[in-house]
MIGU-401156 format. One record per residue: x, y, z of N, C-alpha, C in turn; residue in one letter; residue number from 0. Coordinates in Angstrom, 2 decimals, decimal comma. Layout:
% MIGU-401156
REC     n_c1     n_c2     n_c3    ca_c1    ca_c2    ca_c3     c_c1     c_c2     c_c3  residu  num
REC        X        Y        Z        X        Y        Z        X        Y        Z       a  NUM
...
//
This chain:
% MIGU-401156
REC     n_c1     n_c2     n_c3    ca_c1    ca_c2    ca_c3     c_c1     c_c2     c_c3  residu  num
REC     2,41   -27,56    52,08     1,02   -27,64    51,63     0,35   -26,28    51,80       m    0
REC    -0,41   -25,85    50,80    -1,11   -24,57    50,89    -2,51   -24,77    50,36       c    1
REC    -3,36   -23,78    50,67    -4,72   -23,84    50,17    -5,74   -24,00    51,27       g    2
REC    -6,97   -24,31    50,89    -8,06   -24,44    51,84    -8,70   -25,82    51,70       t    3
REC    -9,36   -26,26    52,79   -10,04   -27,55    52,81   -11,54   -27,33    52,69       l    4
REC   -12,22   -28,26    52,04   -13,66   -28,16    51,86   -14,41   -28,50    53,15       l    5
REC   -14,13   -29,68    53,71   -14,83   -30,14    54,92   -14,06   -31,30    55,53       n    6
REC   -14,69   -32,03    56,47   -14,00   -33,12    57,16   -13,63   -34,27    56,24       q    7
REC   -14,30   -34,39    55,09   -13,98   -35,46    54,16   -12,70   -35,17    53,37       f    8
REC   -12,15   -33,97    53,54   -10,93   -33,60    52,82    -9,68   -34,20    53,44       s    9
REC    -9,79   -34,81    54,62    -8,63   -35,41    55,29    -8,93   -36,85    55,65       m   10
REC    -7,90   -37,68    55,60    -8,05   -39,09    55,95    -6,72   -39,63    56,45       s   11
REC    -6,76   -40,33    57,58    -5,57   -41,03    58,09    -5,67   -42,49    57,69       e   12
REC    -4,59   -43,02    57,11    -4,60   -44,41    56,66    -3,20   -44,99    56,77       h   13
REC    -3,08   -46,03    57,62    -1,82   -46,74    57,80    -0,67   -45,80    58,13       e   14
REC    -0,94   -44,85    59,01     0,11   -43,95    59,49     0,36   -42,72    58,64       g   15
REC    -0,41   -42,54    57,57    -0,25   -41,37    56,70    -1,51   -40,52    56,74       y   16
REC    -1,33   -39,21    56,68    -2,44   -38,27    56,59    -2,55   -37,81    55,16       l   17
REC    -3,70   -38,06    54,53    -3,93   -37,63    53,14    -4,86   -36,41    53,17       r   18
REC    -4,51   -35,37    52,42    -5,25   -34,10    52,46    -5,53   -33,62    51,04       v   19
REC    -6,80   -33,30    50,77    -7,20   -32,71    49,49    -7,46   -31,22    49,70       a   20
REC    -6,79   -30,37    48,95    -6,92   -28,92    49,16    -7,00   -28,19    47,83       s   21
REC    -7,63   -27,02    47,87    -7,72   -26,14    46,70    -6,84   -24,93    46,95       t   22
REC    -6,04   -24,57    45,95    -5,08   -23,49    46,09    -5,75   -22,14    46,36       e   23
REC    -6,68   -21,76    45,50    -7,35   -20,47    45,62    -8,84   -20,66    45,40       q   24
REC    -9,67   -20,74    46,45   -11,11   -20,86    46,25   -11,70   -19,59    45,66       p   25
REC   -12,85   -19,71    44,98   -13,44   -18,58    44,26   -13,84   -17,44    45,18       s   26
REC   -14,11   -17,74    46,49   -14,54   -16,65    47,37   -13,38   -15,78    47,83       w   27
REC   -12,14   -16,15    47,51   -11,02   -15,27    47,79   -10,91   -14,19    46,73       w   28
REC   -10,59   -14,58    45,54   -10,41   -13,67    44,42   -10,73   -14,44    43,15       d   29
REC   -11,78   -14,04    42,46   -12,25   -14,81    41,32   -11,19   -14,91    40,23       e   30
REC   -10,43   -13,85    40,02    -9,41   -13,88    38,97    -8,30   -14,87    39,33       e   31
REC    -7,87   -14,88    40,60    -6,86   -15,84    41,03    -7,41   -17,26    40,98       l   32
REC    -8,73   -17,39    41,30    -9,34   -18,72    41,30    -9,32   -19,34    39,90       a   33
REC    -9,36   -18,51    38,87    -9,33   -19,04    37,50    -7,98   -19,69    37,19       r   34
REC    -6,95   -19,34    37,95    -5,63   -19,92    37,75    -5,33   -20,99    38,80       q   35
REC    -6,30   -21,27    39,64    -6,08   -22,16    40,77    -6,08   -23,63    40,34       s   36
REC    -5,66   -24,49    41,23    -5,72   -25,93    41,04    -5,84   -26,59    42,41       q   37
REC    -6,14   -27,87    42,41    -6,25   -28,60    43,66    -5,17   -29,66    43,75       s   38
REC    -4,88   -30,07    45,00    -3,78   -30,98    45,26    -4,23   -32,12    46,16       f   39
REC    -3,55   -33,25    46,03    -3,63   -34,33    47,00    -2,24   -34,45    47,62       m   40
REC    -2,17   -34,22    48,94    -0,89   -34,21    49,65    -0,89   -35,31    50,70       t   41
REC     0,22   -36,02    50,80     0,39   -37,08    51,81     1,44   -36,62    52,81       v   42
REC     1,09   -36,72    54,09     1,97   -36,29    55,17     2,27   -37,47    56,09       l   43
REC     3,48   -37,44    56,70     3,87   -38,47    57,66     4,54   -37,80    58,85       a   44
REC     4,47   -38,46    59,99     5,09   -37,92    61,19     6,61   -37,96    61,07       e   45
REC     7,23   -36,86    61,48     8,69   -36,76    61,53     9,03   -36,08    62,85       d   46
REC     9,19   -36,90    63,89     9,36   -36,34    65,22     8,07   -35,71    65,70       g   47
REC     8,12   -34,43    66,02     6,93   -33,71    66,48     6,23   -32,97    65,34       d   48
REC     6,65   -33,21    64,11     6,09   -32,47    62,99     5,50   -33,43    61,96       e   49
REC     4,67   -32,87    61,08     4,17   -33,59    59,91     4,96   -33,14    58,70       l   50
REC     5,51   -34,10    57,97     6,33   -33,79    56,81     5,67   -34,31    55,54       r   51
REC     5,71   -33,49    54,50     5,16   -33,91    53,22     6,04   -34,98    52,60       e   52
REC     5,42   -36,12    52,23     6,17   -37,21    51,61     5,70   -37,47    50,18       v   53
REC     4,56   -36,94    49,80     4,07   -37,15    48,46     3,01   -36,13    48,09       g   54
REC     2,94   -35,84    46,79     1,96   -34,82    46,38     1,69   -34,94    44,89       r   55
REC     0,43   -34,71    44,51     0,09   -34,60    43,10    -0,86   -33,42    42,96       v   56
REC    -0,62   -32,60    41,93    -1,44   -31,41    41,69    -2,11   -31,48    40,33       g   57
REC    -2,59   -30,34    39,90    -3,22   -30,25    38,60    -4,65   -30,73    38,54       g   58
REC    -5,27   -30,95    39,71    -6,66   -31,38    39,73    -7,57   -30,17    39,53       l   59
REC    -8,40   -30,21    38,51    -9,39   -29,16    38,29    -8,80   -27,77    38,15       g   60
REC    -7,95   -27,54    37,17    -7,36   -26,21    37,01    -8,46   -25,19    36,71       k   61
REC    -8,44   -24,09    37,48    -9,47   -23,06    37,36   -10,76   -23,43    38,06       g   62
REC   -10,74   -24,53    38,84   -11,93   -24,99    39,54   -11,62   -25,15    41,02       e   63
REC   -12,62   -25,57    41,80   -12,40   -25,83    43,21   -13,04   -27,16    43,57       q   64
REC   -12,58   -27,74    44,68   -13,10   -29,02    45,12   -14,52   -28,86    45,65       i   65
REC   -15,41   -29,77    45,22   -16,79   -29,79    45,69   -17,11   -31,02    46,53       y   66
REC   -16,32   -32,10    46,36   -16,56   -33,31    47,14   -15,29   -34,16    47,15       a   67
REC   -15,07   -34,86    48,27   -13,94   -35,78    48,40   -14,42   -37,02    49,14       v   68
REC   -13,91   -38,18    48,75   -14,16   -39,40    49,51   -12,92   -40,29    49,43       r   69
REC   -12,42   -40,71    50,59   -11,31   -41,64    50,66   -11,85   -43,03    50,95       f   70
REC   -11,41   -44,02    50,17   -11,77   -45,41    50,40   -10,50   -46,22    50,28       i   71
REC    -9,94   -46,62    51,41    -8,69   -47,38    51,40    -7,56   -46,61    50,76       g   72
REC    -6,95   -47,20    49,73    -5,81   -46,59    49,06    -6,20   -45,66    47,92       d   73
REC    -7,48   -45,31    47,81    -7,95   -44,48    46,70    -8,72   -43,28    47,23       v   74
REC    -8,56   -42,17    46,55    -9,36   -40,98    46,85   -10,13   -40,60    45,59       s   75
REC   -11,38   -40,17    45,81   -12,23   -39,71    44,71   -12,51   -38,22    44,95       y   76
REC   -12,17   -37,40    43,98   -12,24   -35,95    44,13   -13,09   -35,36    43,01       v   77
REC   -14,05   -34,52    43,39   -14,88   -33,81    42,42   -14,51   -32,34    42,45       v   78
REC   -14,20   -31,77    41,29   -14,01   -30,32    41,17   -15,06   -29,78    40,22       t   79
REC   -15,29   -28,46    40,28   -16,35   -27,90    39,44   -16,13   -26,41    39,21       f   80
REC   -16,44   -25,99    37,99   -16,66   -24,60    37,65   -17,74   -24,55    36,58       r   81
REC   -17,50   -25,26    35,47   -18,52   -25,39    34,44   -18,87   -26,86    34,18       q   82
REC   -17,88   -27,73    34,26   -18,12   -29,17    34,17   -17,58   -29,82    35,43       v   83
REC   -17,95   -31,09    35,63   -17,63   -31,79    36,87   -16,67   -32,93    36,57       d   84
REC   -15,37   -32,72    36,76   -14,45   -33,84    36,66   -14,45   -34,65    37,97       p   85
REC   -14,62   -35,96    37,84   -14,42   -36,87    38,95   -13,05   -37,51    38,75       l   86
REC   -12,14   -37,27    39,69   -10,80   -37,83    39,61   -10,67   -39,04    40,52       y   87
REC    -9,97   -40,06    40,04    -9,58   -41,17    40,89    -8,08   -41,03    41,16       t   88
REC    -7,71   -40,98    42,44    -6,32   -40,76    42,83    -5,81   -41,99    43,56       v   89
REC    -4,77   -42,61    43,02    -4,17   -43,82    43,59    -3,16   -43,41    44,67       d   90
REC    -3,43   -43,84    45,90    -2,57   -43,49    47,04    -1,87   -44,72    47,60       l   91
REC    -1,81   -45,81    46,83    -1,21   -47,04    47,33     0,27   -46,86    47,64       s   92
REC     0,96   -45,97    46,90     2,32   -45,57    47,23     2,26   -44,16    47,78       d   93
REC     2,32   -43,99    49,11     2,13   -42,65    49,69     3,15   -41,62    49,20       p   94
REC     4,32   -42,08    48,75     5,34   -41,14    48,28     5,14   -40,76    46,82       t   95
REC     4,20   -41,42    46,16     3,98   -41,15    44,74     2,50   -41,25    44,40       n   96
REC     1,66   -40,35    44,95     0,23   -40,37    44,61     0,05   -40,05    43,13       p   97
REC    -0,90   -40,77    42,49    -1,09   -40,61    41,05    -2,56   -40,46    40,70       r   98
REC    -2,86   -39,55    39,80    -4,20   -39,47    39,23    -4,32   -40,57    38,19       v   99
REC    -5,26   -41,49    38,42    -5,42   -42,63    37,53    -6,47   -42,39    36,45       r  100
REC    -7,58   -41,76    36,84    -8,65   -41,57    35,88    -9,36   -40,25    36,07       g  101
REC   -10,10   -39,83    35,04   -10,84   -38,57    35,09   -12,11   -38,72    34,26       e  102
REC   -13,22   -38,31    34,83   -14,51   -38,37    34,14   -15,12   -36,98    34,13       l  103
REC   -15,38   -36,43    32,95   -15,96   -35,10    32,82   -17,43   -35,21    32,46       k  104
REC   -18,29   -34,62    33,28   -19,73   -34,60    33,04   -20,26   -33,23    33,44       i  105
REC   -21,49   -32,94    33,02   -22,11   -31,68    33,41   -22,59   -31,76    34,86       l  106
REC   -22,55   -30,62    35,55   -22,99   -30,57    36,93   -21,89   -30,98    37,89       g  107
REC   -22,30   -31,27    39,13   -21,30   -31,66    40,13   -21,97   -32,49    41,21       f  108
REC   -21,15   -33,23    41,92   -21,57   -33,94    43,12   -20,95   -33,25    44,33       s  109
REC   -21,77   -32,94    45,32   -21,29   -32,28    46,54   -21,10   -33,28    47,68       a  110
REC   -21,63   -34,50    47,51   -21,44   -35,55    48,50   -21,30   -36,88    47,77       y  111
REC   -20,31   -37,66    48,19   -20,05   -38,97    47,59   -20,20   -40,04    48,66       l  112
REC   -20,90   -41,13    48,30   -21,12   -42,20    49,28   -20,88   -43,55    48,61       h  113
REC   -20,00   -44,40    49,18   -19,79   -45,73    48,62   -21,02   -46,60    48,83       p  114
REC   -21,45   -47,28    47,77   -22,64   -48,14    47,86   -22,31   -49,58    47,46       v  115
REC   -21,02   -49,96    47,57   -20,61   -51,34    47,37   -20,41   -51,73    45,92       g  116
REC   -19,66   -52,85    45,73   -19,50   -53,46    44,41   -18,94   -52,48    43,39       d  117
REC   -17,93   -51,69    43,80   -17,29   -50,77    42,87   -18,17   -49,63    42,43       g  118
REC   -19,12   -49,23    43,28   -20,05   -48,16    42,94   -19,96   -47,02    43,94       l  119
REC   -20,16   -45,82    43,46   -20,14   -44,61    44,27   -21,36   -43,78    43,89       l  120
REC   -22,11   -43,33    44,90   -23,30   -42,51    44,65   -22,97   -41,05    44,94       l  121
REC   -23,30   -40,19    44,01   -23,06   -38,76    44,18   -24,36   -37,98    44,27       g  122
REC   -24,43   -37,02    45,19   -25,58   -36,14    45,33   -25,11   -34,71    45,08       v  123
REC   -25,76   -34,03    44,16   -25,34   -32,67    43,85   -26,33   -31,98    42,94       g  124
REC   -25,80   -31,28    41,95   -26,62   -30,49    41,05   -26,30   -30,80    39,59       q  125
REC   -27,37   -30,93    38,80   -27,21   -30,93    37,35   -26,89   -29,49    36,94       d  126
REC   -26,24   -29,32    35,80   -25,87   -27,97    35,37   -25,78   -27,92    33,85       a  127
REC   -25,85   -26,71    33,32   -25,67   -26,49    31,90   -24,18   -26,51    31,57       t  128
REC   -23,86   -26,45    30,29   -22,48   -26,40    29,87   -21,76   -25,14    30,31       g  129
REC   -22,53   -24,12    30,70   -21,94   -22,87    31,19   -21,82   -22,85    32,71       q  130
REC   -22,21   -23,96    33,38   -22,06   -24,06    34,82   -23,25   -23,56    35,61       g  131
REC   -24,39   -23,30    34,95   -25,58   -22,84    35,66   -26,34   -24,06    36,19       r  132
REC   -26,56   -24,09    37,51   -27,19   -25,26    38,12   -28,67   -25,32    37,74       v  133
REC   -29,20   -26,57    37,66   -30,56   -26,77    37,19   -31,45   -27,52    38,19       r  134
REC   -30,87   -28,15    39,19   -31,68   -28,88    40,16   -30,94   -30,09    40,71       g  135
REC   -31,48   -30,64    41,78   -30,85   -31,76    42,46   -30,72   -32,96    41,54       t  136
REC   -29,57   -33,61    41,61   -29,30   -34,77    40,78   -28,53   -35,81    41,59       q  137
REC   -28,87   -37,09    41,42   -28,08   -38,16    41,99   -27,45   -38,94    40,85       i  138
REC   -26,17   -39,29    41,04   -25,40   -39,96    40,00   -24,82   -41,25    40,55       s  139
REC   -24,83   -42,29    39,74   -24,22   -43,56    40,10   -22,94   -43,71    39,28       l  140
REC   -21,80   -43,74    39,98   -20,51   -43,87    39,32   -20,00   -45,31    39,45       f  141
REC   -19,49   -45,83    38,36   -18,82   -47,12    38,36   -17,32   -46,85    38,49       d  142
REC   -16,75   -47,21    39,64   -15,34   -46,91    39,92   -14,53   -48,20    39,99       i  143
REC   -15,06   -49,29    39,42   -14,35   -50,56    39,47   -13,04   -50,52    38,69       s  144
REC   -12,95   -49,67    37,67   -11,72   -49,47    36,91   -11,23   -48,05    37,20       d  145
REC   -10,15   -47,95    38,00    -9,66   -46,62    38,39    -9,18   -45,80    37,20       l  146
REC    -8,77   -46,47    36,14    -8,29   -45,75    34,97    -9,43   -45,25    34,08       d  147
REC   -10,62   -45,77    34,30   -11,74   -45,41    33,43   -13,05   -45,35    34,22       d  148
REC   -13,21   -44,39    35,13   -14,48   -44,26    35,86   -15,59   -43,84    34,90       p  149
REC   -16,79   -44,34    35,15   -17,92   -44,00    34,29   -19,12   -43,62    35,16       t  150
REC   -20,11   -43,00    34,53   -21,38   -42,72    35,19   -22,48   -43,39    34,38       r  151
REC   -22,80   -44,66    34,70   -23,81   -45,37    33,91   -25,23   -44,87    34,13       p  152
REC   -25,49   -44,23    35,29   -26,86   -43,80    35,57   -26,85   -42,45    36,30       h  153
REC   -27,85   -41,64    36,02   -28,06   -40,38    36,73   -29,55   -40,06    36,70       a  154
REC   -30,02   -39,37    37,72   -31,43   -39,02    37,78   -31,66   -37,66    38,41       g  155
REC   -32,44   -36,83    37,72   -32,81   -35,53    38,28   -33,99   -35,65    39,21       g  156
REC   -34,02   -34,82    40,24   -35,08   -34,86    41,25   -35,91   -33,59    41,27       l  157
REC   -35,94   -32,88    40,17   -36,78   -31,69    40,08   -36,00   -30,45    39,69       g  158
REC   -36,59   -29,66    38,80   -35,93   -28,43    38,36   -35,92   -27,40    39,49       q  159
REC   -34,80   -26,69    39,60   -34,61   -25,62    40,60   -34,78   -26,13    42,03       d  160
REC   -34,40   -27,38    42,28   -34,45   -27,94    43,63   -33,06   -28,00    44,23       t  161
REC   -33,03   -28,22    45,54   -31,76   -28,42    46,25   -31,97   -29,43    47,36       h  162
REC   -30,88   -29,95    47,88   -30,95   -30,93    48,96   -29,97   -30,55    50,05       s  163
REC   -30,40   -30,72    51,31   -29,50   -30,46    52,44   -28,25   -31,33    52,37       d  164
REC   -28,33   -32,47    51,68   -27,18   -33,37    51,58   -25,99   -32,67    50,93       v  165
REC   -26,25   -31,66    50,11   -25,18   -30,96    49,41   -24,22   -30,27    50,38       e  166
REC   -24,68   -29,97    51,59   -23,79   -29,34    52,56   -23,83   -29,98    53,94       y  167
REC   -24,67   -31,00    54,13   -24,76   -31,69    55,42   -24,99   -33,17    55,16       d  168
REC   -23,93   -33,98    55,29   -24,06   -35,39    54,96   -24,96   -36,16    55,92       h  169
REC   -25,25   -35,59    57,10   -26,15   -36,25    58,04   -27,58   -36,34    57,49       h  170
REC   -27,89   -35,53    56,50   -29,23   -35,57    55,90   -29,41   -36,75    54,95       a  171
REC   -28,32   -37,46    54,65   -28,36   -38,57    53,71   -28,50   -39,90    54,45       f  172
REC   -29,37   -40,77    53,95   -29,52   -42,12    54,50   -29,25   -43,14    53,41       l  173
REC   -28,37   -44,10    53,74   -28,15   -45,25    52,86   -28,51   -46,50    53,65       w  174
REC   -29,50   -47,25    53,16   -29,97   -48,47    53,80   -29,57   -49,65    52,92       w  175
REC   -28,41   -50,29    53,22   -27,85   -51,30    52,30   -28,72   -52,53    52,11       p  176
REC   -29,56   -52,87    53,10   -30,42   -54,05    52,97   -31,33   -53,93    51,75       v  177
REC   -31,78   -52,73    51,47   -32,66   -52,49    50,33   -31,96   -51,74    49,19       r  178
REC   -30,65   -51,48    49,35   -29,94   -50,62    48,39   -30,71   -49,32    48,19       s  179
REC   -31,14   -48,75    49,30   -32,04   -47,59    49,30   -31,33   -46,33    49,78       l  180
REC   -31,43   -45,28    48,99   -30,96   -43,96    49,37   -32,17   -43,07    49,65       a  181
REC   -32,12   -42,33    50,76   -33,19   -41,38    51,10   -32,56   -40,02    51,33       v  182
REC   -33,08   -39,00    50,67   -32,54   -37,66    50,83   -33,64   -36,62    50,72       l  183
REC   -33,53   -35,53    51,49   -34,52   -34,46    51,40   -34,28   -33,61    50,16       p  184
REC   -35,38   -33,20    49,52   -35,31   -32,34    48,34   -36,35   -31,24    48,48       v  185
REC   -35,95   -30,00    48,25   -36,85   -28,87    48,39   -36,68   -27,91    47,21       s  186
REC   -37,72   -27,11    46,97   -37,60   -26,11    45,93   -38,92   -25,42    45,65       g  187
REC   -38,84   -24,31    44,94   -40,02   -23,56    44,53   -40,41   -23,96    43,11       y  188
REC   -41,70   -23,99    42,86   -42,21   -24,21    41,51   -43,24   -23,13    41,20       s  189
REC   -43,45   -22,88    39,92   -44,38   -21,81    39,53   -45,51   -22,39    38,68       f  190
REC   -46,73   -22,02    39,05   -47,92   -22,41    38,30   -48,72   -21,15    38,03       d  191
REC   -49,29   -21,02    36,81   -50,01   -19,80    36,44   -51,21   -19,56    37,36       e  192
REC   -51,83   -20,62    37,86   -52,97   -20,46    38,75   -52,56   -20,26    40,20       r  193
REC   -51,64   -21,11    40,66   -51,26   -21,07    42,08   -50,12   -20,12    42,37       a  194
REC   -49,42   -19,68    41,30   -48,26   -18,83    41,50   -47,07   -19,64    41,98       g  195
REC   -46,20   -19,02    42,75   -45,01   -19,69    43,25   -45,34   -20,48    44,51       e  196
REC   -44,99   -21,75    44,51   -45,28   -22,60    45,67   -44,01   -23,32    46,11       t  197
REC   -43,95   -23,61    47,41   -42,81   -24,31    48,00   -43,17   -25,77    48,23       w  198
REC   -42,29   -26,66    47,85   -42,51   -28,08    48,06   -41,26   -28,69    48,68       a  199
REC   -41,47   -29,62    49,61   -40,34   -30,29    50,25   -40,74   -31,71    50,60       s  200
REC   -39,84   -32,65    50,37   -40,13   -34,05    50,68   -38,83   -34,82    50,82       s  201
REC   -38,93   -36,00    51,43   -37,82   -36,95    51,44   -38,08   -37,95    50,33       a  202
REC   -37,14   -38,10    49,43   -37,30   -38,97    48,28   -36,46   -40,22    48,46       i  203
REC   -37,07   -41,37    48,19   -36,36   -42,64    48,27   -36,07   -43,18    46,88       g  204
REC   -34,85   -43,67    46,69   -34,45   -44,25    45,40   -33,63   -45,51    45,65       a  205
REC   -33,99   -46,58    44,97   -33,20   -47,80    45,02   -32,13   -47,74    43,94       e  206
REC   -30,94   -48,21    44,29   -29,77   -48,06    43,41   -29,17   -49,43    43,12       v  207
REC   -28,95   -49,73    41,85   -28,32   -50,99    41,46   -27,58   -50,79    40,15       a  208
REC   -26,52   -51,57    39,97   -25,72   -51,44    38,75   -26,55   -51,72    37,50       r  209
REC   -27,41   -52,76    37,56   -28,16   -53,14    36,37   -29,41   -52,29    36,16       d  210
REC   -30,12   -51,97    37,26   -31,37   -51,21    37,12   -31,17   -49,70    37,19       r  211
REC   -30,03   -49,28    37,66   -29,77   -47,86    37,77   -30,39   -47,24    39,01       g  212
REC   -30,99   -46,07    38,86   -31,58   -45,31    39,97   -33,09   -45,28    39,77       i  213
REC   -33,81   -45,90    40,69   -35,26   -46,02    40,55   -35,96   -45,38    41,75       e  214
REC   -36,72   -44,33    41,51   -37,47   -43,70    42,60   -38,58   -44,64    43,06       r  215
REC   -38,66   -44,86    44,38   -39,63   -45,82    44,91   -40,66   -45,16    45,82       v  216
REC   -40,48   -43,91    46,19   -41,47   -43,25    47,04   -40,98   -41,92    47,56       g  217
REC   -41,89   -41,20    48,20   -41,55   -39,91    48,80   -42,43   -39,67    50,02       s  218
REC   -41,93   -38,84    50,93   -42,63   -38,52    52,17   -42,64   -37,01    52,33       v  219
REC   -43,82   -36,44    52,58   -43,94   -35,01    52,85   -44,55   -34,81    54,23       s  220
REC   -44,08   -33,79    54,92   -44,59   -33,48    56,25   -45,64   -32,38    56,18       h  221
REC   -46,55   -32,33    57,13   -47,55   -31,26    57,16   -46,90   -29,88    57,16       p  222
REC   -47,54   -28,95    56,49   -47,00   -27,60    56,42   -45,80   -27,47    55,53       g  223
REC   -45,53   -28,53    54,74   -44,39   -28,53    53,81   -43,09   -28,27    54,54       r  224
REC   -43,00   -28,74    55,77   -41,77   -28,59    56,54   -40,66   -29,44    55,92       e  225
REC   -39,47   -28,88    55,73   -38,38   -29,67    55,16   -37,96   -30,81    56,07       p  226
REC   -37,81   -31,99    55,51   -37,31   -33,14    56,26   -35,81   -32,95    56,49       v  227
REC   -35,37   -33,12    57,73   -33,96   -32,91    58,07   -33,19   -34,21    58,24       r  228
REC   -33,86   -35,26    58,75   -33,19   -36,52    59,01   -34,12   -37,68    58,69       r  229
REC   -33,54   -38,84    58,40   -34,33   -40,04    58,17   -33,56   -41,25    58,70       s  230
REC   -34,29   -42,27    59,13   -33,69   -43,50    59,61   -34,67   -44,64    59,43       l  231
REC   -34,14   -45,86    59,42   -34,96   -47,06    59,26   -34,90   -47,88    60,53       v  232
REC   -36,07   -48,30    61,02   -36,18   -49,22    62,15   -37,16   -50,31    61,73       i  233
REC   -36,67   -51,55    61,65   -37,53   -52,64    61,20   -37,98   -52,43    59,78       g  234
REC   -39,30   -52,41    59,58   -39,85   -52,23    58,23   -40,39   -50,83    58,02       d  235
REC   -39,97   -49,88    58,86   -40,50   -48,52    58,79   -39,40   -47,49    58,55       r  236
REC   -39,77   -46,49    57,78   -38,91   -45,33    57,58   -39,41   -44,20    58,46       l  237
REC   -38,54   -43,66    59,29   -38,87   -42,52    60,14   -38,19   -41,28    59,59       f  238
REC   -38,97   -40,21    59,39   -38,42   -38,94    58,93   -38,71   -37,86    59,97       t  239
REC   -37,76   -36,95    60,11   -37,83   -35,93    61,16   -37,72   -34,54    60,52       v  240
REC   -38,63   -33,65    60,89   -38,56   -32,24    60,51   -38,68   -31,41    61,79       s  241
REC   -38,66   -30,11    61,65   -38,83   -29,26    62,82   -40,25   -29,31    63,35       e  242
REC   -41,18   -29,88    62,56   -42,58   -29,96    62,97   -42,91   -31,25    63,70       a  243
REC   -42,17   -32,33    63,42   -42,50   -33,59    64,07   -41,82   -34,78    63,42       g  244
REC   -42,34   -35,98    63,75   -41,79   -37,23    63,26   -42,89   -38,01    62,55       v  245
REC   -42,56   -38,57    61,38   -43,51   -39,39    60,63   -42,94   -40,77    60,43       m  246
REC   -43,80   -41,80    60,54   -43,41   -43,18    60,27   -44,17   -43,68    59,05       a  247
REC   -43,44   -44,31    58,12   -44,03   -44,86    56,91   -43,54   -46,28    56,70       n  248
REC   -44,39   -47,12    56,14   -43,96   -48,46    55,77   -43,06   -48,40    54,54       l  249
REC   -41,93   -49,06    54,60   -41,03   -49,08    53,46   -41,62   -49,83    52,28       l  250
REC   -42,49   -50,78    52,55   -43,05   -51,59    51,47   -43,99   -50,80    50,56       s  251
REC   -44,66   -49,79    51,13   -45,63   -49,04    50,32   -45,50   -47,53    50,46       a  252
REC   -44,68   -47,08    51,40   -44,45   -45,66    51,66   -45,74   -44,93    52,08       w  253
REC   -46,70   -45,67    52,62   -47,91   -45,00    53,11   -47,71   -44,61    54,57       d  254
REC   -48,37   -43,52    54,95   -48,19   -42,98    56,31   -48,80   -43,91    57,35       e  255
REC   -48,05   -44,17    58,41   -48,54   -44,99    59,50   -48,83   -44,16    60,75       r  256
REC   -47,99   -43,15    60,99   -48,20   -42,35    62,21   -47,48   -41,03    62,06       r  257
REC   -48,14   -39,96    62,51   -47,53   -38,63    62,55   -47,60   -38,11    63,98       w  258
REC   -46,45   -37,73    64,52   -46,38   -37,21    65,89   -45,80   -35,80    65,81       v  259
REC   -46,65   -34,77    66,03   -46,13   -33,40    65,98   -45,34   -33,07    67,24       p  260
REC   -44,37   -32,20    67,10   -43,63   -31,72    68,26   -44,50   -30,69    69,00       f  261
REC   -44,43   -30,66    70,33   -45,25   -29,70    71,10   -44,72   -28,27    70,87       p  262
//
């Protein structure tokens, strides 16, 4: 096995096998070599005191690099990106013969993938042009019930030229299954002829369902436009945390109930 790993989601142990998603040549090594690169799914098993390769499939995202990985049981979902975003479904039910079952090509990319039940996967990342230029934070709902034909029935942009901490820190993402609610911080600069360039940051809540798609239900901003770093639900309240303090909001109306600044 050769190449580099994206993060902790690139490895998974399942029923005695270690599954690893790697990219041969990431773009930060040598851009010219990266154009010839590809990604692999490798399965390893213990052989005495060593790990031995027992299965491998390559050819994922030629000329691209891995941006997100998620293992769910016998299946791995891999996102690669350079100009378009292929989502691959990789069948690992036979560890000695991993197979790419499906591929979905869309604009942009997902940097974090989260299972939301009922054959659905939620992706958080960036919308992009056909040339690979990012345009702002985007959440995508993937239907993965058919491994041979994954689809993206719904997607929603969260603002032009925005970004989310979830793209590089999954702890910033909250999924509350009781309400099918996703909460994620979104930040970015906007320009107005009168006000000039301004910074805005908030935690945005969106309910997710196969039939209704992605529906924004509210947002929370902290004083001083401090970026929200974490969120959690206790009872009927959403608590958000920034470096400035903690805010509590009712989930039913998203109105502020209490703000406690840090000393």
